[in-house]
Steps between C-alpha positions, in 0.01 A plus 500: 500500500837333555440478874162341436646220279792446742252466792280266293796272408625485857166391635459115509311396802713460807819430294769746402662495153818351653297210648319435175826497307662272748207248486514485124877504478518214752265292280722566196819413682378175652339396171856479356534179703202363312666602173826329580330186634273459206793560255709237677238225541356526151724402213456449129153532363344508850642844560289797402664844533159676464349290784802571717473877447120469564576351843716801592232749386231288672679540837536873448139544404380295781712718739351812345140369549572399856651845571174655380276270700708509822272441798187647327237220508271683259776537237604142542143368443455727198843378356400134547171566314680678220768231459238213517376594149839430353542163325846361423517261205873453477603130516753412759785313328658364815344433843792687650383810338204520741744519795677784333174694444400465870853588605474821305155584646614422854810731470273780372255451784761498773690800357177688436405489872856576602593160646844476337637251758241234407543566133881470525501183719238334277678592185829383629364153609303458174796595297725242665241227465436562139873530420545160660200319368377719210701325230325166569306405182231244452626198323350488153286201408540292183210377298573198276230472231480178298264401234496161332299196399252390768643149514831644608359652814647248740836495320528882529415497868758239574768678314431838670487337845831320438668830395373705791495228777121507512503866621340642190136582584244420230269810487295453188405206282310591189379211273327459169405173321857472358729738695597591854657812635680486841620810697750443780593757759830499689735736682822608309707287738323190377520596140869527529513120542442497126849642441652204690367253246690405185193569282274803529142419613371651171720271289413203705128568453534547132652149482145377590343473157186715523605801715396817305672767710676564828492859645658646813366828659650699790229616734551776759284643774593858388255697287655643184348760282 
């Protein structure tokens, strides 16, 4: 009986146990580069330890699947059909996360078919590129929301344009019979012009008799949840 199970475990297509172990181990070792890169390029609330660990396991699992498939066309077609029914609903917080997911999959594919050289060179180049450019963040946008009397519309626009050198973009203009609400959009670099003035934009607007409120909102491209 022992000999039967030993023979059963040792049978895995054309691959030996040593080759299988090497494929999967290589996926795990190279995925450490993904872990370090993601940890370095994502700081603060953007960093998710769970997602980072998931990237490592994704590379290992992909390597395992590719080891099973190998050059067997029938198995590969069956695997594609089985995986096609899976639906992923997880929201991507950062567009860079998509790069890391593909990186993990590619490492698994290369190691799963035993092409360690391609996996190593691709990982090294990707690692260097992300370490250099990965910390680049999108500049947050500022929304300036102002509500006041309708007859103050032109005065509000003149004041906002004077504060931000006419670079504040009017996105929304809501009006009623008596009131107007204006929403301006600008990059943070333009918003910082406000700090160069003696009076804050909100205080200057409130000096116009009839302004109800002035709100500022920071808007980012990243999805939070």
